N, C-alpha and C positions, 0 to 999 in steps of 0.2 A: 504494499499500500504505500502510497506517496505520503512524504512528510505533510503534515498540517502543522500549521502554525497559529497559534493564538494568542491574540494581544487583549490585554484586561485591562480598562480604563477603571481604575479602581481595585486594586489588589485587597479587597476587603472579606468578611467572614464569608459572604456567599461566593465570590468568585475564587477564593482560596480552596472551599469544599468542592467546587465545581473542577478545577482544574487537576486537584489530587485524585479524581475519577478518570482521568485520561490515561490511555495506554502510551505505550512506547513509540510508537510514529508521531506522537505530539511534542511540540516543544512550544513553552510559554514564556511570555514575558510580559510585563505589566506596569502601572504606575502605582504610585502613592503622592500624597501631599508633599511628604518630606524626603521622598526619594529613599526609602529604608534600603538597607543592603539585599540586594537582588531585585530591584525595583528600580523605576525613571521616577524622577521628581515630575508631575503635571498639576498646574494649576493655571489660573488666567492670566498670571504675571511669570509663568514658565511653560510656555507652549513647547513639543516636542521636537526635535530635529526630523528634517523628513527622511533621514535613515531609518528611524524608529519603525517604519512601515514596509521596510523592505521584504517581500516575500510573503507578507501577511495572508493566511486565508480564512480565518476566522478571526472575529471581533466581540468581546462582551463589553457591555457598558452599564457599570454600577455607579458612576460619578452622579450625584442628585444636580438638578438645576439650580441656579441660583437667582439672585434678582434681576439679573441681567439676560437669562436666559440659559441655555444648555452650553457648558463650556468646551464640551468635546465638538459638538458640532459647530459653534462658532470659530473655533480656532482650527478644528481640523477635518470639517465636512468635506472640503475639496481634496485634501490628502486621501480620505476616505472613498469619495467617489471615484476617484482617479484608479482605485488597485483594480487591476484586470482580473486579480487571481482570488479574488474575495467571493466566497462559497455562502458565507452566512454571517450575519450580524445579529447580536440579540442585545436588545434594550431592557435592562431591568426597571420596570415603573412599580407602581403599587396600585391595590385595589382602592386606595384612598380617593381616587379619580372618580369612582360611582358616587362619592358622598353617603348620605345617612338615607335610609329607607325604611326606618321604623320597623327594623327586624325583618323587613322581605327580602326575597331573592333577586338577585342580579345575576346575568350572565354577562357574555362579551358584546352582546348586541345592546345592551343596556345605555342609556344617555349617561354620558359623564356630566356630574353635579357636585363638584368637589365643594366642601364646606370651608376650607381653610385655605391659607396662602400658599401652603407647601402642595397642597392638592392642585391647586390653578396652575402652578408651575409645572407641575407633571403632565397636565392635559397639554400645555403648550408644547413640552418637550416631546410628548407623543407625538402630536401633531407634526411637529416639525420633521421628526425622523420619517415618519409615514410619508411625508412629501418628499423625503429624498427617493424614497423608494418609488414614488409614483413618478416624480419629473426626470431621475437620473437611473434607475434599475438597480440602486442600492439592495442588497437582499437583506432587508430589515425585517426583524421579528421583535413584538412587543410582549412582554412578558409582565404580567401584573401579579405580582407577589402580596399574599396576605403576609399577617406577622411572623416573621420568621424565627424560630428556636431550632435548638440542637445543643451539640455539647459547647460546654462554654458559655451559653445564653439560653438559661432556663431558672425555673423557680428554688432549685435546690438550694443554690449558694446562699441566697436572701433568706431562705427558711433556716439554715444552719447558724447563719449569723444573726438571726431573731430579727431581721429589718423588713421581711415580707410583709406585704399588706396585700387585704383582700377588699376592692371597692366594690361597695354596695349600689347595683344601679339595677333594681328590678326589670327585668325583660330584656337587657342588653346583652347582645353578644357579637363575638368577635370571630372570623377565621382565621387560621393559621396554618403553616407549613414548616414540616422539618426540613431543615436545611439539606440534608440526603435527600430528600424527595424533589426539592427543587432543582438540584442537580440532575435527578434522572428525567426531570421535564426538558432540561436544556440539551441532554444528549439526545433523547427522543427526537426533539427539534431538529437537530444537526443531521441525523440519520434520515429524517423526513423533511426537508426544508419546504416552506411555502412562504415565500415573501411577500411581505403584508399582512401576516397572520396576527392576531391577537390572541393571546392565551390568559386565564385566569390561573393562577397556581396556588392552590390551596388544599387541606384535607377535606374528607367528608363531612366533617362534623363541627359546624360553627358552635362556639360555647362562651359561657361567661368567663372573664377573667377569674373572677372568685372561685368558680368551679374547678380551674385548672389549678390555682395556687391550693385549694382543699385537697384536692387527688395527689398532688406531688408531696403535701404535707403527709398523708396517708401511707405513702411509699416510703416515706423516710421514717414512720412510726413516731410522728409527734404531733402535737395540737397544731390544727390551722389558726392563724391569726384571726382575731375578730373582724367582723365586718366592719366597714368604715364608709359613712357616706362620703360623696363625692365631695361636697362642700366643706368638709371636714378633714381631708386626707393631705391639704398642704402640698398639692403636687405643683411643680413648675408649670409654666403657661404652654411648654412644649408636650408635657406629659399629660397635662389636662386636656388638650387639644386631641388626645389619641381618643378619649371617650366621648367625642363629638357626634361620632358615628354609630350607627347600629344598624347592621345589614348581615345577611347570609350570601356567600359567595359561591356560585356553580362551578363545580370543577368538572362539569360532564365532556368538555371538547378536549381537554388533554387525554381523557380516556378513550374516546369515539376516535378522534383523529390521529392521536399520537400513539396509541395505545399502551399508554402509562399505566402500570400498577403501582399503587403506594404500598412502599413499606411501612409506613407508618399513616394509616387511615383516618385516625383520630389522635388526640393528645394524650390518652391513656397508653396506645402502643408507643408513642414517641417518648414520652417520658420514662416507661417502664425499660425501654431499651438503653436510653441514656443511665440510669441508675446502674442497671446491669452491667454496663462498659466501665462502671468507675466515676460516672459523671456527678 
């Protein structure tokens, strides 16, 4: 098999989990804001040299948009469009673009109605990337990820430290996805590309935050923290904005079109696996 060269704008939690799943025919490079060892520095004040794009066949973008737009598209959209060997580009967006639906279900055909500024920026970035596909044929794929959890990003550490909280908002639910299953979806899309595609990336069971923390406490054999009303939780504005939305996100398309079978179809399976692995 010919070599595949992946470039990740934003070598963070999800990109690292994805790159670790790739086989020996892949080479991987990527960026961080501070250019940590093994990565390139990238931000609006530090664009990449054109040599960084040599031979790239696949691109994954997890850099969020800022107040000025999408920095990857603004600084390197032309470089990306000029890549004659580019086979696949994945843009990691968020289910926050749907806004709140009072607990109702949404799929990829639902209107985007973000409730906050970050969601509005994501809508604009999605539109711009899809425009690059429509106008120049760049093989763009949009992935709307629900809340990501996994090893190193789960309730267990907070419970052990005695700082976990359960926010009490009756009737509110969130969708989530284990980072390993998110990587599975990306791999399935690479194996079956459809430029212009948009996929929700989430598990089968939306659930309340308080329910997830209580189950994690049960697995640890500790008492769950008490329920706290949102207005008494003393959350930061960013953390509080997380609770502005209430919806259930459908994952039917990744199963029907990409043939994905989730290893962790609900939070119970995901948390149990993390704990069993020493998480």
